[in-house]
C-alpha positions in Angstrom: 0.0 0.0 0.0 1.6 3.3 -1.1 2.1 6.2 1.3 -0.5 9.0 1.2 0.1 12.5 2.5 -2.9 14.7 3.4 -1.2 18.1 2.9 -1.8 21.5 4.4 -5.2 21.2 6.0 -6.6 24.4 7.4 -7.1 22.6 10.7 -6.5 19.1 12.0 -8.6 18.1 15.1 -6.4 15.3 16.5 -8.5 14.2 19.4 -5.2 13.2 21.1 -4.7 13.4 24.9 -4.6 17.2 24.9 -7.2 17.5 22.1 -4.6 19.5 20.0 -5.7 21.4 17.0 -3.1 22.0 14.3 -3.2 24.7 11.6 -1.7 24.3 8.1 -0.7 20.8 9.0 -0.3 17.4 7.3 -1.1 13.7 8.0 1.1 11.0 6.6 -0.4 7.5 6.1 1.8 4.5 5.7 0.7 0.9 5.6 -2.8 1.7 6.7 -1.5 3.5 9.8 -0.9 7.1 10.7 2.8 7.6 10.5 3.1 11.3 11.4 1.0 14.4 12.1 2.5 17.9 11.8 3.7 20.7 9.6 5.9 20.3 6.6 5.7 16.5 6.1 6.8 15.0 2.8 6.3 11.8 0.8 7.2 10.1 -2.4 3.7 8.7 -2.6 0.3 10.2 -3.3 -0.5 13.7 -2.1 -4.1 14.7 -1.3 -4.3 18.5 -1.0 -6.4 19.7 2.0 -6.4 23.4 1.7 -9.8 24.8 2.6 -10.5 21.6 4.6 -10.7 20.4 8.2 -9.4 17.0 9.0 -10.8 14.8 11.8 -10.7 11.2 12.9 -13.3 9.1 11.1 -16.6 9.2 12.9 -17.8 6.1 14.8 -21.4 4.8 14.7 -22.2 2.7 17.8 -25.8 1.7 16.9 -27.5 0.9 13.7 -30.0 -1.5 12.1 -28.8 -1.5 8.5 -31.6 -3.8 7.3 -34.0 -0.9 8.0 -32.6 1.3 5.2 -35.1 -0.4 2.9 -38.1 0.8 5.0 -37.8 4.6 5.3 -40.9 6.7 5.9 -43.3 3.8 5.9 -46.9 5.0 6.2 -48.5 3.9 9.5 -45.3 4.1 11.4 -44.4 7.7 10.7 -46.2 9.1 13.7 -46.1 6.2 16.2 -44.3 5.6 19.5 -41.8 2.8 19.7 -44.1 -0.2 20.3 -46.7 0.9 17.7 -44.0 1.6 15.2 -42.5 -1.9 15.7 -45.9 -3.5 15.2 -46.3 -1.7 11.9 -42.8 -2.6 10.6 -42.5 -6.3 11.8 -44.8 -7.7 9.1 -42.9 -5.9 6.4 -39.5 -7.1 7.7 -40.8 -10.6 7.9 -40.9 -10.6 4.0 -37.2 -9.8 3.8 -34.6 -12.3 2.6 -30.8 -12.3 2.0 -31.0 -9.9 -1.0 -32.9 -7.3 1.0 -30.6 -7.5 4.0 -27.5 -7.2 1.8 -28.8 -4.4 -0.4 -30.1 -2.4 2.5 -26.8 -2.7 4.3 -24.9 -1.5 1.3 -27.0 1.6 1.0 -26.8 2.3 4.8 -23.1 1.8 4.8 -22.5 4.1 1.9 -24.7 6.8 3.5 -22.6 6.5 6.7 -19.3 6.8 4.7 -20.5 9.9 2.9 -21.2 11.4 6.3 -17.7 10.8 7.6 -18.1 7.5 9.3 -15.3 4.9 9.2 -16.4 2.4 11.8 -19.9 1.3 12.4 -21.6 -1.3 14.5 -24.8 -3.0 13.4 -27.6 -4.7 15.3 -29.3 -7.4 13.2 -31.9 -9.2 15.3 -34.2 -10.8 12.8 -33.3 -13.4 10.1 -36.3 -14.0 7.8 -36.3 -16.4 4.9 -32.7 -17.5 5.1 -31.1 -14.1 5.9 -27.9 -14.3 8.0 -25.5 -11.9 9.7 -23.1 -13.0 6.9 -25.1 -10.8 4.5 -24.3 -7.6 6.3 -20.6 -8.6 6.8 -20.3 -9.2 3.0 -21.8 -5.7 2.3 -19.4 -4.0 4.7 -16.4 -5.8 3.1 -17.5 -4.4 -0.3 -18.2 -0.9 0.9 -14.9 -0.8 2.9 -16.0 0.4 6.3 -14.6 -1.0 9.5 -17.4 -3.1 10.9 -18.7 -4.4 14.3 -21.8 -6.5 13.5 -23.7 -8.0 16.4 -25.7 -11.2 16.2 -29.0 -10.1 17.6 -32.1 -12.2 18.3 -35.7 -12.3 19.3 -37.1 -15.4 21.1 -40.4 -14.4 22.6 -43.2 -13.9 20.1 -46.7 -12.5 20.5 -48.1 -15.9 21.5 -45.8 -15.9 24.5 -46.5 -12.3 25.6 -43.7 -10.7 23.5 -43.9 -7.9 21.0 -42.7 -9.5 17.7 -44.8 -11.8 15.6 -44.0 -15.5 16.1 -42.7 -15.8 12.6 -39.7 -13.6 13.5 -38.5 -15.3 16.6 -36.0 -18.2 16.9 -35.3 -21.0 19.3 -32.9 -19.9 22.0 -30.7 -22.9 21.5 -30.4 -22.1 17.8 -29.6 -18.5 18.5 -26.7 -19.4 20.8 -25.4 -21.9 18.2 -25.4 -19.3 15.5 -23.7 -16.8 17.7 -20.8 -19.3 18.1 -20.8 -19.9 14.3 -20.5 -16.2 13.3 -17.9 -15.4 16.1 -15.7 -18.4 15.0 -16.1 -17.4 11.3 -15.7 -13.6 11.4 -14.5 -12.2 14.7 -11.0 -10.7 14.5 -9.7 -9.4 17.8 -6.4 -8.2 16.5 -5.3 -4.5 16.3 -6.6 -2.9 13.1 -9.3 -5.5 12.7 -11.8 -4.7 10.0 -14.5 -7.0 11.6 -15.3 -7.7 15.2 -18.5 -9.6 16.1 -20.7 -9.0 19.2 -23.6 -10.8 20.8 -26.9 -8.8 21.0 -30.3 -10.2 22.1 -32.7 -7.5 20.9 -34.3 -6.2 24.0 -35.9 -7.1 27.4 -39.3 -7.3 25.7 -38.3 -9.8 23.0 -36.0 -12.3 24.7 -36.1 -14.3 27.9 -34.0 -13.8 31.1 -32.3 -17.1 30.3 -31.2 -16.0 26.9 -29.9 -12.7 28.3 -27.9 -14.5 30.9 -26.7 -17.2 28.6 -25.7 -14.7 25.9 -23.5 -12.8 28.5 -21.8 -16.1 29.5 -21.2 -17.0 25.9 -19.8 -13.6 24.9 -17.4 -13.6 27.8 -16.3 -17.1 27.1 -15.6 -16.0 23.5 -14.1 -12.6 24.4 -16.6 -10.5 22.5 -18.8 -7.6 23.4 -22.4 -7.4 24.4 -25.1 -5.1 23.1 -28.9 -4.6 23.5 -31.6 -1.9 23.7 -32.3 -0.5 27.1 -34.6 2.2 28.7 -35.5 3.6 25.3 -38.8 5.2 26.3 -41.4 5.3 29.0 -43.2 2.2 27.5 -39.9 0.3 27.8 -39.4 1.3 31.5 -43.1 0.5 32.3 -42.7 -3.0 30.7 -39.6 -3.6 32.8 -41.3 -2.6 36.0 -44.4 -4.7 35.2 -42.6 -7.8 34.0 -39.4 -7.9 36.0 -40.3 -5.7 39.0 -37.2 -3.5 38.5 -35.8 -0.6 36.4 -34.0 -1.5 33.2 -30.6 -0.8 34.6 -31.1 -3.1 37.6 -32.4 -5.8 35.2 -29.2 -5.4 33.2 -27.0 -5.7 36.3 -28.8 -8.8 37.6 -28.2 -10.6 34.3 -24.5 -9.7 33.9 -25.1 -7.0 31.4 -22.9 -4.3 32.9 -19.1 -3.8 32.4 -16.6 -2.4 29.9 -17.5 -5.2 27.4 -21.2 -4.0 27.3 -22.9 -1.1 25.6 -26.6 -0.3 25.6 -28.5 1.6 22.9 -30.7 4.7 23.8 -30.8 4.8 27.6 -33.2 7.8 27.3 -34.9 7.0 30.6 -31.8 6.1 32.6 -32.2 7.4 36.2 -29.5 8.7 38.5 -28.9 5.4 40.2 -28.5 3.6 36.8 -26.2 6.3 35.5 -24.0 5.8 38.6 -24.1 2.1 38.0 -23.0 2.5 34.4 -20.2 4.9 35.4 -18.9 2.5 38.1 -18.9 -0.5 35.8 -17.7 1.3 32.7 -20.8 0.3 30.8 -21.2 2.1 27.5 -24.1 3.9 25.9 -25.1 4.5 22.3 -26.9 7.8 22.1 -29.3 8.0 19.2 -30.8 11.5 19.2 -32.6 11.6 15.8 -34.4 8.3 16.4 -35.3 9.3 19.9 -36.8 12.5 18.5 -38.6 10.8 15.6 -40.3 8.3 18.0 -41.0 10.8 20.6 -38.9 8.9 23.1 -37.3 11.9 24.8 -33.9 13.4 25.3 -31.2 11.1 26.8 -29.4 12.5 29.9 -26.1 12.7 28.0 -24.8 15.6 30.0 -25.4 13.8 33.3 -23.9 10.6 31.9 -20.7 12.3 30.7 -20.3 14.2 34.0 -20.6 11.0 35.9 -18.0 9.3 33.7 -20.2 7.1 31.6 -18.7 6.2 28.2 -21.0 7.6 25.5 -20.9 7.3 21.7 -23.4 8.2 19.0 -25.7 6.0 16.9 -27.9 6.8 13.9 -30.2 3.9 14.8 -32.2 2.3 12.0 -33.3 4.3 9.0 -36.9 3.2 9.7 -36.9 5.2 12.9 -34.5 7.9 11.8 -35.1 8.0 8.0 -31.5 9.0 7.6 -28.0 7.6 8.4 -25.9 10.8 8.5 -23.6 10.6 11.5 -22.3 14.2 11.5 -25.9 15.4 11.5 -26.5 13.1 14.4 -23.6 14.8 16.3 -25.0 18.2 15.7 -28.4 17.2 17.0 -26.9 15.6 20.1 -25.2 18.9 20.9 -28.4 20.9 20.3 -30.6 18.6 22.4 -28.3 18.9 25.4 -28.6 22.7 25.0 -32.3 22.5 24.9 -32.4 20.4 28.0 -29.6 22.0 30.0 -28.8 25.4 28.6 -26.7 26.9 25.9 -23.4 26.0 27.5 -24.3 22.4 28.1 -22.3 20.9 25.2 -19.9 22.5 22.8 -19.4 21.6 19.1 -16.0 20.2 20.0 -17.3 17.9 22.7 -20.0 16.6 20.5 -17.4 15.8 17.8 -15.3 14.1 20.5 -18.3 11.9 21.3 -18.7 11.1 17.6 -15.1 10.0 17.2 -13.1 9.1 20.3 -16.2 8.5 22.4 -17.6 5.9 20.0 -14.3 4.2 19.7 -14.1 3.8 23.4 -17.7 2.4 23.6 -16.8 -0.2 21.0 -13.6 -1.2 22.8 -11.3 0.2 20.1 -8.1 1.8 21.3 -6.6 1.8 17.7 -9.0 4.3 16.2 -10.8 7.6 17.2 -7.8 9.9 17.2 -5.2 11.2 14.7 -2.1 10.0 16.5 1.0 8.3 15.1 0.5 4.5 15.4 -3.3 4.7 15.2 -5.1 3.2 12.2 -5.6 5.6 9.3 -9.3 6.2 9.6 -9.6 9.9 8.5 -12.3 12.3 7.4 -11.5 15.4 5.3 -14.2 18.1 5.4 -14.4 20.9 2.8 -15.1 24.1 4.7 -14.7 26.3 1.6 -18.4 25.9 0.6 -21.6 27.8 1.4 -22.2 25.9 4.7 -19.1 27.4 6.2 -19.1 30.8 4.4 -18.5 33.5 7.0 -17.5 31.1 9.8 -15.0 32.5 12.2 -14.1 29.0 13.5 -14.1 26.4 10.7 -13.0 23.8 13.2 -16.4 24.1 14.8 -17.8 21.8 12.1 -21.1 21.1 13.9 -22.0 24.8 14.1 -21.2 25.7 10.5 -19.9 22.9 8.4 -20.8 20.4 5.7 -22.8 17.2 6.3 -21.1 15.3 3.5 -17.4 14.4 3.6 -15.0 15.4 0.8 -12.5 12.5 1.3 -12.7 9.4 3.6 -9.9 7.0 4.4 -10.4 3.6 6.2 -7.2 1.7 7.1 -5.5 4.1 4.6 -7.8 3.1 1.7 -9.7 5.9 0.1 -13.4 5.0 0.3 -14.7 8.5 -0.6 -12.9 10.8 -3.1 -14.3 14.3 -3.9 -17.6 13.4 -2.3 -18.1 10.2 -4.4 -18.0 6.6 -3.3 -15.0 4.8 -4.7 -15.6 1.2 -3.6 -19.1 0.5 -5.0 -21.3 1.7 -7.9 -23.6 3.7 -5.8 -26.2 4.6 -8.5 -26.6 0.9 -9.3 -26.9 0.1 -5.6 -29.5 2.7 -5.1 -31.5 1.5 -8.1 -31.5 -2.0 -6.8 -32.6 -0.7 -3.4 -35.5 1.2 -4.9 -36.6 -1.9 -6.9 -36.7 -4.0 -3.7 -38.6 -1.3 -1.8 -41.2 -1.2 -4.6 -41.5 -5.0 -4.5 -42.1 -4.9 -0.8 -44.8 -2.2 -1.2 -46.4 -4.6 -3.7 
């Protein structure tokens, strides 16, 4: 792999230990790794000019349902709360198969890449008509993003008092067996890994206590991370109190679902005791502001979490509850919502960008990405601040206040995935056309 020099950026936001910001500086990439950051660097390899640009670490997405990119803005679910929205979408998702899951993942991954994302997790918890986690892993390999897929599951259908239809649930023994299969086949724990697999029963209202407990034991035996939904809205908390007699955070702790190898999505209704629990145990949170707004779930207490020491990253969530998968836009909304809730000084643009980069990397257990430091993997976003979005800005490095929402260049492991705002790894127009054909077939 030839050297690449990103030369003479207006600003480089390193996210290093001192959060240094460099003006008129360069980043040298060698062998998929950041070799140097500073002024006046040189190379005999490729030079990418970055005048008029701000360079940041690649953004990290800690929660997504890529299969949902095929069901945006579905009538009947556009104005519903979480449980009603799920009941509208479940019958449609039950008609998916491998092609739908693969195509939807490709579109979602491309959308993330164009918004500056270099590492994304995915939570796939339903497997209709032969679909497998393998389908999303194949899509990520083609698009070229660093990937953390999680083998989700649902085991309690409507007939047993759960929310999903019986056609979408699996036997718990089969779920655990397939978790072992995909971990053995795809999980790579090495530094610079392009694919790490997690274990992720869907939610407390769609799996049993036994599966939650067994999944935690399996994950720790295999050395992989754990992920699920928790305390997403008032309905979710009410279900936990009525069914389990405790708050969601206590339910998680009782079943072994706290610790540095665990991250929970949403946590909108996490109370002070639960926040303290997560801080003490180093349990991570994937904050999904757009989805939480769209479903009327509320504003997650991110300021309180961060102040307590909870590890927080950002997630776009599924495009059926967000309708978009733009991670830099997610970061801006996260900043604005904390200001709405706690005042104008509650969160700066730089802190929100830190959550979207270094924060997400920490939540996913990655110490090799999230900052522009020599020795880290070359996951880099280059933002053009010479356009209309930043015109008149006194502080171009404050990207989330006055900056583009589409990246100019994107590098993952030193490989250029986006060049001049265009995908380089896939034929995006063809992928979009296939996606639209599949959506039309589903609408029938």
